[in-house]
N, C-alpha and C positions, 0 to 999 in steps of 0.2 A: 753456436751454443748461447742462446739467450739466457740471461739471468745466472751465469756461472759464478759471478762475484757478488758479494754483499756490498751494500753502500759503505759499510765500515771498512771493508777491504780496499775499496776504491779510494776512499778518503785517505787511508794510510799511504797508499801509493802516491797520491797527489801531494801529500805533505813532503815527500822526498824531492819534489820538483822545485826548481828555482826559475820562476818565470821572469824572463828578461826580454827587452826589446831586441830587435835584429842587430842594431849597432852594438849593444852591450854583449850580445852573444858572439859577434865577430871578434870583439876585443878580448873577451874571456877565452875564446878558443885559441887566439894567437898567443896569449900569455901562458896558457896551459900546455902549449906544445913543448916547453922546456922547463925543467925544474928551476933554472936560474930566474926565469921570468915570473915564477909563482909569487914571490914577494912583491914584485911590481904589481901583479894583479890584485893581491890582497889590499895594497894601499889604494890602488885605483878604485876598487870596489867600495872602500870606506868613503871615498870622496863622492861617489855617485849613488850612494845609498838612497833608496826610496822606501816609503813605508811598506811593510809586508802586507800582503793580501790575506784576507781571512775568508774561509769557506762558510763560516757561520754554522749555527746549529740547525739541524733539520726541523 
């Protein structure tokens, strides 16, 4: 089904995404596997924060 979604709908879905490198994805997944590690992940994320990407306006 080509053209099923509008550009606006696609952008809203993309905004939900958190684009990270493979290493960060692995670390995040490890920390997310248990609730105890979630606080460690949040602190880790603050330390490795990179500027957010912007899709820009059409």
